[in-house]
MIDRENVO-572671 format. One record per residue: residue in one letter; chain; x, y, z of N, C-alpha, C in turn. Coordinates in steps of 0.1 Angstrom, whole numbers, always signed. Layout:
N
('A', 'A', (X, Y, Z), (X, Y, Z), (X, Y, Z))
...
This chain:
230
('M', 'A', (+962, +740, +1055), (+974, +753, +1057), (+969, +757, +1072))
('S', 'A', (+980, +761, +1079), (+984, +767, +1090), (+974, +780, +1090))
('T', 'A', (+970, +787, +1103), (+966, +799, +1101), (+980, +809, +1098))
('H', 'A', (+988, +810, +1102), (+1000, +814, +1101), (+1009, +813, +1084))
('A', 'A', (+1004, +798, +1083), (+1005, +801, +1069), (+995, +810, +1058))
('R', 'A', (+982, +811, +1061), (+972, +819, +1057), (+972, +835, +1055))
('W', 'A', (+980, +839, +1067), (+987, +852, +1069), (+994, +856, +1058))
('K', 'A', (+1002, +843, +1058), (+1016, +847, +1048), (+1011, +851, +1032))
('L', 'A', (+1001, +843, +1031), (+998, +842, +1016), (+994, +857, +1008))
('P', 'A', (+979, +867, +1015), (+977, +877, +1012), (+994, +891, +1016))
('L', 'A', (+1000, +886, +1023), (+1012, +895, +1024), (+1017, +895, +1014))
('A', 'A', (+1022, +881, +1011), (+1032, +880, +997), (+1024, +887, +983))
('S', 'A', (+1010, +887, +983), (+999, +893, +974), (+1004, +910, +974))
('A', 'A', (+1004, +917, +986), (+1005, +931, +983), (+1019, +934, +982))
('G', 'A', (+1032, +925, +986), (+1043, +931, +982), (+1046, +925, +969))
('V', 'A', (+1036, +915, +960), (+1039, +915, +946), (+1037, +929, +940))
('L', 'A', (+1030, +937, +946), (+1022, +949, +937), (+1031, +959, +941))
('V', 'A', (+1041, +961, +952), (+1056, +972, +953), (+1064, +961, +944))
('L', 'A', (+1064, +947, +943), (+1079, +945, +939), (+1075, +946, +917))
('A', 'A', (+1063, +945, +921), (+1063, +944, +901), (+1063, +962, +901))
('M', 'A', (+1059, +968, +906), (+1064, +984, +905), (+1076, +987, +907))
('G', 'A', (+1087, +978, +914), (+1103, +982, +913), (+1106, +976, +895))
('A', 'A', (+1098, +964, +890), (+1104, +963, +877), (+1101, +972, +868))
('W', 'A', (+1089, +978, +869), (+1088, +991, +857), (+1095, +1004, +859))
('L', 'A', (+1099, +1006, +872), (+1105, +1018, +875), (+1122, +1013, +867))
('T', 'A', (+1125, +999, +875), (+1138, +997, +864), (+1141, +995, +852))
('L', 'A', (+1128, +994, +844), (+1123, +993, +829), (+1124, +1005, +825))
('G', 'A', (+1120, +1015, +832), (+1119, +1032, +825), (+1128, +1042, +825))
('G', 'A', (+1143, +1033, +826), (+1150, +1041, +822), (+1151, +1046, +812))
('P', 'A', (+1162, +1055, +808), (+1167, +1060, +796), (+1170, +1050, +782))
('P', 'A', (+1166, +1054, +773), (+1170, +1044, +763), (+1186, +1043, +753))
('A', 'A', (+1194, +1034, +750), (+1203, +1033, +746), (+1203, +1041, +730))
('D', 'A', (+1212, +1045, +728), (+1214, +1061, +716), (+1218, +1049, +707))
('D', 'A', (+1216, +1057, +689), (+1222, +1044, +681), (+1236, +1040, +679))
('T', 'A', (+1243, +1045, +688), (+1254, +1040, +687), (+1257, +1033, +698))
('G', 'A', (+1247, +1027, +705), (+1248, +1016, +716), (+1256, +1017, +730))
('A', 'A', (+1257, +1031, +731), (+1260, +1039, +746), (+1250, +1043, +754))
('A', 'A', (+1248, +1041, +765), (+1239, +1046, +774), (+1239, +1061, +774))
('P', 'A', (+1231, +1069, +776), (+1230, +1082, +780), (+1230, +1086, +792))
('P', 'A', (+1237, +1096, +792), (+1236, +1100, +809), (+1224, +1101, +814))
('A', 'A', (+1220, +1095, +824), (+1205, +1099, +829), (+1202, +1111, +831))
('A', 'A', (+1192, +1115, +832), (+1182, +1129, +832), (+1175, +1130, +843))
('P', 'A', (+1178, +1141, +846), (+1160, +1142, +854), (+1150, +1140, +855))
('V', 'A', (+1139, +1137, +857), (+1128, +1130, +856), (+1116, +1139, +861))
('A', 'A', (+1108, +1146, +854), (+1099, +1155, +858), (+1087, +1143, +868))
('M', 'A', (+1084, +1146, +877), (+1076, +1140, +879), (+1063, +1146, +884))
('T', 'A', (+1054, +1142, +883), (+1041, +1149, +886), (+1037, +1146, +899))
('P', 'A', (+1033, +1156, +909), (+1028, +1148, +923), (+1017, +1141, +924))
('V', 'A', (+1020, +1133, +937), (+1008, +1122, +937), (+1006, +1122, +948))
('Q', 'A', (+989, +1117, +952), (+988, +1121, +965), (+997, +1109, +973))
('G', 'A', (+993, +1115, +990), (+1003, +1109, +1000), (+1012, +1113, +998))
('P', 'A', (+1022, +1112, +1013), (+1035, +1113, +1014), (+1046, +1109, +1005))
('A', 'A', (+1057, +1110, +1004), (+1066, +1100, +997), (+1074, +1094, +1004))
('P', 'A', (+1080, +1085, +1000), (+1089, +1077, +1007), (+1098, +1085, +1018))
('V', 'A', (+1101, +1083, +1030), (+1112, +1088, +1036), (+1122, +1078, +1042))
('F', 'A', (+1132, +1076, +1038), (+1144, +1066, +1039), (+1152, +1068, +1053))
('S', 'A', (+1149, +1060, +1063), (+1159, +1061, +1075), (+1170, +1064, +1073))
('G', 'A', (+1178, +1075, +1081), (+1191, +1080, +1075), (+1203, +1069, +1083))
('G', 'A', (+1195, +1056, +1093), (+1202, +1046, +1098), (+1211, +1036, +1089))
('A', 'A', (+1200, +1035, +1078), (+1206, +1026, +1069), (+1207, +1027, +1053))
('A', 'A', (+1216, +1020, +1049), (+1223, +1025, +1040), (+1212, +1019, +1024))
('V', 'A', (+1207, +1031, +1017), (+1197, +1025, +1007), (+1203, +1011, +994))
('P', 'A', (+1193, +1004, +998), (+1201, +991, +987), (+1202, +992, +972))
('R', 'A', (+1215, +984, +966), (+1212, +991, +948), (+1208, +983, +943))
('M', 'A', (+1205, +983, +928), (+1201, +971, +923), (+1209, +967, +916))
('Q', 'A', (+1210, +957, +904), (+1222, +948, +897), (+1229, +958, +889))
('D', 'A', (+1226, +968, +883), (+1232, +973, +874), (+1238, +990, +881))
('G', 'A', (+1237, +990, +895), (+1243, +998, +901), (+1235, +1010, +908))
('G', 'A', (+1225, +1014, +903), (+1215, +1022, +906), (+1204, +1022, +920))
('L', 'A', (+1204, +1028, +924), (+1196, +1030, +938), (+1182, +1019, +940))
('D', 'A', (+1179, +1009, +943), (+1171, +1008, +945), (+1159, +1013, +952))
('L', 'A', (+1150, +1026, +951), (+1143, +1032, +960), (+1133, +1024, +962))
('V', 'A', (+1127, +1015, +950), (+1115, +1007, +956), (+1115, +999, +967))
('G', 'A', (+1128, +991, +965), (+1130, +981, +978), (+1134, +986, +990))
('A', 'A', (+1143, +999, +988), (+1141, +1006, +1000), (+1130, +1010, +1008))
('A', 'A', (+1122, +1016, +1002), (+1107, +1021, +1004), (+1096, +1008, +1010))
('A', 'A', (+1101, +998, +1006), (+1093, +985, +1010), (+1099, +982, +1021))
('A', 'A', (+1112, +981, +1023), (+1117, +976, +1034), (+1115, +984, +1047))
('Q', 'A', (+1112, +998, +1043), (+1111, +1009, +1055), (+1095, +1008, +1060))
('V', 'A', (+1087, +1004, +1048), (+1071, +996, +1054), (+1073, +989, +1063))
('Q', 'A', (+1082, +979, +1061), (+1081, +967, +1070), (+1088, +966, +1082))
('A', 'A', (+1102, +975, +1082), (+1108, +974, +1091), (+1099, +988, +1103))
('E', 'A', (+1090, +995, +1097), (+1087, +1007, +1110), (+1073, +998, +1115))
('A', 'A', (+1067, +990, +1109), (+1054, +984, +1113), (+1061, +972, +1122))
('P', 'A', (+1059, +967, +1135), (+1062, +955, +1139), (+1056, +943, +1136))
('P', 'A', (+1059, +935, +1137), (+1056, +920, +1132), (+1039, +919, +1141))
('E', 'A', (+1031, +914, +1138), (+1018, +912, +1140), (+1017, +896, +1142))
('E', 'A', (+1016, +888, +1154), (+1011, +878, +1156), (+997, +875, +1147))
('P', 'A', (+995, +869, +1136), (+979, +864, +1135), (+970, +856, +1148))
('S', 'A', (+962, +863, +1144), (+950, +855, +1155), (+937, +847, +1150))
('G', 'A', (+936, +848, +1134), (+924, +836, +1133), (+928, +842, +1118))
('P', 'A', (+922, +836, +1109), (+922, +836, +1091), (+923, +851, +1087))
('Y', 'A', (+933, +852, +1076), (+939, +863, +1072), (+920, +870, +1068))
('P', 'A', (+920, +883, +1074), (+908, +889, +1070), (+906, +895, +1053))
('V', 'A', (+908, +889, +1046), (+908, +894, +1035), (+904, +881, +1024))
('D', 'A', (+891, +880, +1018), (+884, +873, +1010), (+889, +868, +992))
('L', 'A', (+897, +867, +992), (+904, +868, +980), (+896, +864, +969))
('E', 'A', (+881, +852, +973), (+876, +848, +960), (+866, +860, +956))
('A', 'A', (+861, +868, +970), (+854, +880, +969), (+861, +891, +961))
('L', 'A', (+871, +893, +962), (+879, +900, +952), (+879, +900, +939))
('R', 'A', (+880, +883, +938), (+884, +881, +923), (+868, +878, +917))
('A', 'A', (+855, +882, +927), (+843, +881, +918), (+839, +897, +914))
('K', 'A', (+845, +905, +924), (+846, +921, +922), (+854, +925, +913))
('L', 'A', (+867, +919, +907), (+872, +923, +897), (+878, +914, +889))
('P', 'A', (+871, +909, +885), (+872, +895, +876), (+885, +895, +864))
('D', 'A', (+889, +909, +858), (+893, +912, +848), (+907, +918, +852))
('N', 'A', (+912, +920, +862), (+922, +926, +869), (+931, +915, +865))
('L', 'A', (+940, +921, +863), (+957, +916, +855), (+964, +907, +870))
('Y', 'A', (+956, +915, +882), (+968, +906, +891), (+962, +888, +893))
('W', 'A', (+955, +885, +890), (+950, +871, +891), (+955, +864, +880))
('E', 'A', (+959, +870, +869), (+970, +865, +860), (+986, +869, +863))
('T', 'A', (+991, +880, +873), (+1004, +875, +874), (+1009, +881, +888))
('G', 'A', (+999, +883, +898), (+1006, +890, +905), (+1001, +878, +920))
('V', 'A', (+994, +871, +915), (+989, +863, +930), (+996, +853, +931))
('P', 'A', (+1002, +848, +942), (+1013, +840, +945), (+1008, +825, +938))
('T', 'A', (+1019, +816, +931), (+1015, +802, +933), (+1027, +794, +927))
('T', 'A', (+1029, +784, +932), (+1040, +772, +928), (+1038, +763, +918))
('E', 'A', (+1025, +766, +912), (+1024, +756, +901), (+1031, +758, +888))
('P', 'A', (+1037, +750, +886), (+1047, +748, +874), (+1047, +754, +860))
('A', 'A', (+1033, +750, +858), (+1024, +748, +841), (+1026, +767, +846))
('E', 'A', (+1021, +772, +856), (+1013, +785, +857), (+1029, +797, +857))
('L', 'A', (+1037, +790, +863), (+1052, +801, +861), (+1055, +797, +851))
('R', 'A', (+1057, +787, +842), (+1062, +788, +830), (+1052, +795, +823))
('R', 'A', (+1040, +800, +826), (+1030, +806, +815), (+1033, +820, +818))
('R', 'A', (+1036, +824, +834), (+1042, +836, +838), (+1052, +840, +828))
('A', 'A', (+1064, +829, +829), (+1076, +833, +824), (+1075, +839, +808))
('E', 'A', (+1066, +834, +804), (+1064, +836, +788), (+1061, +850, +784))
('V', 'A', (+1052, +847, +793), (+1043, +862, +789), (+1050, +874, +791))
('E', 'A', (+1059, +875, +803), (+1069, +881, +808), (+1082, +886, +797))
('A', 'A', (+1085, +874, +791), (+1094, +868, +778), (+1089, +882, +769))
('K', 'A', (+1073, +878, +766), (+1069, +886, +754), (+1070, +904, +755))
('W', 'A', (+1069, +909, +770), (+1066, +922, +767), (+1078, +927, +770))
('N', 'A', (+1091, +918, +779), (+1103, +923, +781), (+1109, +926, +762))
('T', 'A', (+1106, +914, +755), (+1110, +916, +743), (+1107, +927, +732))
('L', 'A', (+1094, +931, +732), (+1087, +942, +729), (+1094, +955, +735))
('F', 'A', (+1095, +955, +749), (+1099, +966, +755), (+1116, +968, +749))
('G', 'A', (+1123, +958, +748), (+1134, +962, +742), (+1137, +965, +724))
('R', 'A', (+1123, +965, +719), (+1124, +967, +708), (+1120, +987, +706))
('V', 'A', (+1113, +988, +717), (+1109, +1005, +721), (+1122, +1010, +723))
('Q', 'A', (+1128, +1004, +730), (+1145, +1011, +734), (+1149, +1016, +724))
('S', 'A', (+1154, +1002, +716), (+1159, +1005, +703), (+1155, +1009, +695))
('N', 'A', (+1143, +1014, +692), (+1136, +1025, +680), (+1132, +1016, +669))
('E', 'A', (+1133, +1004, +673), (+1127, +996, +663), (+1111, +991, +660))
('A', 'A', (+1107, +995, +670), (+1093, +989, +672), (+1085, +997, +661))
('T', 'A', (+1076, +996, +655), (+1063, +1000, +649), (+1056, +1011, +660))
('V', 'A', (+1052, +1020, +652), (+1044, +1026, +660), (+1029, +1019, +667))
('E', 'A', (+1024, +1011, +662), (+1013, +1004, +669), (+1021, +992, +679))
('E', 'A', (+1035, +991, +681), (+1040, +982, +690), (+1042, +993, +702))
('V', 'A', (+1049, +1005, +698), (+1052, +1016, +710), (+1040, +1013, +712))
('Q', 'A', (+1028, +1017, +710), (+1011, +1020, +716), (+1007, +1010, +722))
('Q', 'A', (+1014, +994, +718), (+1007, +982, +726), (+1017, +982, +740))
('H', 'A', (+1030, +988, +738), (+1037, +983, +751), (+1033, +994, +763))
('F', 'A', (+1029, +1004, +754), (+1024, +1014, +770), (+1014, +1015, +771))
('E', 'A', (+1000, +1005, +765), (+990, +1007, +766), (+992, +998, +782))
('H', 'A', (+1000, +985, +777), (+1001, +976, +790), (+1004, +983, +801))
('R', 'A', (+1018, +989, +796), (+1021, +994, +808), (+1008, +1003, +816))
('R', 'A', (+1000, +1011, +814), (+991, +1016, +818), (+977, +1006, +822))
('K', 'A', (+978, +994, +818), (+968, +982, +822), (+972, +982, +835))
('V', 'A', (+988, +980, +833), (+992, +970, +851), (+991, +979, +862))
('S', 'A', (+995, +994, +858), (+995, +1003, +872), (+979, +1006, +872))
('E', 'A', (+971, +1008, +864), (+954, +1009, +868), (+951, +1000, +874))
('D', 'A', (+955, +984, +871), (+950, +972, +876), (+955, +972, +891))
('A', 'A', (+971, +973, +894), (+974, +976, +906), (+967, +984, +913))
('I', 'A', (+962, +997, +908), (+958, +1009, +916), (+943, +1002, +921))
('T', 'A', (+935, +995, +909), (+920, +992, +915), (+921, +979, +921))
('F', 'A', (+934, +972, +923), (+933, +962, +932), (+935, +964, +951))
('A', 'A', (+945, +975, +946), (+948, +980, +959), (+942, +987, +968))
('T', 'A', (+932, +998, +963), (+923, +1007, +968), (+910, +998, +968))
('T', 'A', (+908, +990, +963), (+896, +980, +967), (+898, +970, +982))
('M', 'A', (+911, +964, +981), (+915, +959, +990), (+913, +966, +998))
('L', 'A', (+921, +979, +1004), (+920, +987, +1015), (+904, +991, +1016))
('A', 'A', (+901, +996, +1010), (+884, +998, +1010), (+877, +989, +1016))
('D', 'A', (+880, +979, +1013), (+870, +970, +1020), (+874, +962, +1030))
('Y', 'A', (+891, +960, +1033), (+895, +955, +1044), (+905, +960, +1049))
('G', 'A', (+905, +974, +1046), (+916, +986, +1054), (+918, +986, +1069))
('D', 'A', (+905, +984, +1075), (+905, +983, +1091), (+908, +972, +1100))
('K', 'A', (+909, +960, +1088), (+912, +947, +1094), (+926, +943, +1093))
('L', 'A', (+931, +954, +1082), (+947, +943, +1071), (+959, +951, +1087))
('P', 'A', (+969, +944, +1087), (+978, +942, +1095), (+988, +958, +1090))
('T', 'A', (+994, +964, +1099), (+997, +973, +1094), (+1007, +975, +1083))
('Q', 'A', (+1013, +966, +1081), (+1026, +965, +1074), (+1020, +960, +1060))
('D', 'A', (+1008, +953, +1061), (+1005, +950, +1047), (+997, +963, +1042))
('K', 'A', (+989, +972, +1049), (+981, +981, +1047), (+991, +992, +1041))
('G', 'A', (+1007, +993, +1048), (+1011, +1001, +1041), (+1021, +995, +1030))
('L', 'A', (+1021, +985, +1023), (+1028, +983, +1017), (+1016, +981, +1002))
('L', 'A', (+1001, +982, +1009), (+993, +989, +996), (+995, +1002, +994))
('E', 'A', (+994, +1006, +1003), (+994, +1021, +1003), (+1005, +1028, +991))
('L', 'A', (+1018, +1023, +997), (+1029, +1023, +987), (+1028, +1020, +973))
('S', 'A', (+1022, +1008, +970), (+1016, +1004, +956), (+1011, +1014, +952))
('V', 'A', (+1000, +1023, +958), (+989, +1030, +950), (+999, +1041, +947))
('R', 'A', (+1010, +1048, +958), (+1012, +1058, +950), (+1025, +1056, +944))
('L', 'A', (+1033, +1045, +942), (+1042, +1045, +931), (+1037, +1043, +918))
('H', 'A', (+1024, +1033, +921), (+1015, +1031, +904), (+1008, +1045, +897))
('R', 'A', (+1008, +1057, +908), (+1003, +1063, +903), (+1012, +1073, +895))
('A', 'A', (+1025, +1074, +901), (+1038, +1082, +897), (+1038, +1078, +883))
('R', 'A', (+1041, +1062, +880), (+1041, +1057, +870), (+1028, +1062, +859))
('L', 'A', (+1022, +1066, +863), (+1007, +1062, +851), (+1010, +1079, +847))
('A', 'A', (+1017, +1089, +858), (+1016, +1101, +850), (+1030, +1107, +847))
('E', 'A', (+1037, +1092, +847), (+1050, +1097, +837), (+1045, +1089, +823))
('I', 'A', (+1036, +1079, +816), (+1034, +1074, +807), (+1034, +1085, +793))
('P', 'A', (+1023, +1095, +792), (+1021, +1104, +784), (+1036, +1106, +777))
('R', 'A', (+1040, +1115, +790), (+1056, +1120, +784), (+1064, +1107, +777))
('Q', 'A', (+1064, +1095, +785), (+1073, +1083, +782), (+1069, +1081, +768))
('Q', 'A', (+1056, +1077, +762), (+1050, +1075, +748), (+1054, +1083, +738))
('E', 'A', (+1053, +1098, +740), (+1054, +1107, +730), (+1072, +1108, +728))
('D', 'A', (+1076, +1107, +736), (+1094, +1108, +736), (+1100, +1094, +727))
('A', 'A', (+1090, +1080, +729), (+1097, +1066, +725), (+1092, +1072, +709))
('L', 'A', (+1084, +1076, +707), (+1077, +1080, +690), (+1088, +1091, +684))
('A', 'A', (+1090, +1098, +692), (+1100, +1109, +686), (+1112, +1104, +683))
('R', 'A', (+1117, +1097, +692), (+1130, +1093, +684), (+1129, +1075, +677))
('R', 'A', (+1120, +1072, +678), (+1113, +1061, +666), (+1115, +1069, +651))
('E', 'A', (+1107, +1082, +654), (+1107, +1087, +642), (+1122, +1097, +636))
('A', 'A', (+1130, +1102, +646), (+1142, +1103, +643), (+1150, +1095, +638))
('H', 'A', (+1150, +1083, +643), (+1158, +1072, +640), (+1153, +1064, +625))
('A', 'A', (+1143, +1064, +625), (+1134, +1065, +610), (+1142, +1071, +598))
('Q', 'A', (+1141, +1085, +602), (+1146, +1097, +593), (+1158, +1095, +588))
('R', 'A', (+1170, +1095, +600), (+1183, +1089, +594), (+1187, +1080, +585))
('Q', 'A', (+1176, +1070, +590), (+1177, +1056, +577), (+1174, +1060, +569))
('R', 'A', (+1166, +1066, +564), (+1160, +1073, +550), (+1174, +1081, +542))
('E', 'A', (+1176, +1090, +551), (+1188, +1093, +545), (+1197, +1086, +543))
('W', 'A', (+1202, +1077, +552), (+1213, +1073, +548), (+1215, +1061, +536))
('R', 'A', (+1202, +1060, +536), (+1198, +1051, +518), (+1194, +1056, +511))
('E', 'A', (+1193, +1070, +512), (+1189, +1083, +501), (+1206, +1086, +493))
('R', 'A', (+1219, +1084, +503), (+1231, +1084, +504), (+1238, +1075, +497))
('G', 'A', (+1230, +1065, +494), (+1236, +1050, +488), (+1240, +1039, +498))
('G', 'A', (+1239, +1042, +511), (+1243, +1036, +523), (+1255, +1034, +525))
('G', 'A', (+1268, +1030, +531), (+1282, +1033, +537), (+1273, +1027, +551))
('R', 'A', (+1284, +1038, +561), (+1284, +1034, +573), (+1267, +1037, +579))
('Q', 'A', (+1266, +1026, +591), (+1251, +1026, +592), (+1249, +1036, +601))
('P', 'A', (+1238, +1043, +599), (+1235, +1057, +611), (+1231, +1053, +622))
């Protein structure tokens, strides 16, 4: 593997943390109501997190996601990359991933984030992702059990906590040696995952409340002898 290629691998690793966070932000939108129509988006109260919020350049349009919403995570990552001039590698990448693995052996990054082209591993990751997406769909449709709701949010908490641990460890051990762009992506990942963690308690409470309201409507419907499904 060339020196230039060795530099690309950890850069992709830093980017994966931000892109994974983008998926969580996308999946964190409001659920559909019982009629199947999506409710209007409501302002979300965000707990302040450490570090400045991303500021987007006024010269470029903010990209949009497939559903038409603003891709703020993509815009933030793009701006971090645009503001840091490309750095030509002068030697091996200054991060020992094996040392990080030894320090953080149970971190989810090694199962879901580290770049790979192995077909078997890609299939395994796709199966795991499909499993969590299915559970997310049950939570959004108010069909999940209490235990499944808790499992869903515990997984989300684990993903963000592990991403923060990985990024902060990498910054602490190698921050003074990292390319500016990589360091900026890792710092952005930490801020975004902290924001996600701050939202989880409220989102879990809301999901449980929606589930109970839905179950109550179903009980009342059955007591009335059926008819149109509530």
